[in-house]
C-alpha positions, 0 to 999 in steps of 0.5 A: 303677738303678730301685731307687735313683730309687724310693728317693730319691723318698720313702716315698709311692712305696715301697709300692703304692697305687691312685690315679686322678687327679693334677694339677700346680701350684706350691702354695707359689709357689717356682717348682718344680712340685709334684703333688697326687694322689688315693689310694684306698688310704690318705689321700684326697689326697697333696701332693708338694712338689718340694724339688729343690736347684739347679734353675735359672731358671724363668719362668711365664706365666698366659694370659688369653683375651678372644675365646677361652676365659679360660684360653686353652686350646690356646694355643701359647707360643714363647720365644726366650732370649738365647742363641737357644734355642727353647722351645715350650709348649702350654696344656692343659686336662686332665692326669689322671682328673677333674683339671685342673693349674694353668693357669699355664705354668712353663718352666725356662730354665737360667742365662738372666736374660731371655727375648728374645722371646715369641710367643703363638699364641692359639687363634682364630688371633691372635698376639701378641709381647712382648719382653725379660721377666725370668726369676724372674717370673710374667707375665700375658699378656692377649689384645689387651693389649700389656703384660705384667704381672709378678705375682711 
């Protein structure tokens, strides 16, 4: 089983190499998370594009802090989907050795078309709520501003 998984990941993981740092991002804005890695035993940088087919719906959030750090590091995002599922994510400031992933939070929501309720718990204790947001969008949520801004 492990061999089948390795064979399907492409040639990059088919041979040994030394890597120290990795970060995730959506470099081509297709709503799929890609990976960039440093490589000491070959090309200095590897960009691994996520080419997954049929991955379901995704909604993204970029939090912008005003009384906390600009990237809202430490904030908690709680989503309530239309079918009643609660999904929790955190804004993290690091990912790997000397690396930092994109600060946009991607959330897979399956077949959902809308997010019923989004609540942000900002790092310094403030809470804020937005309702009825479309999926397939990247939303800017700004601390202290009641409107959500779609960037897609």
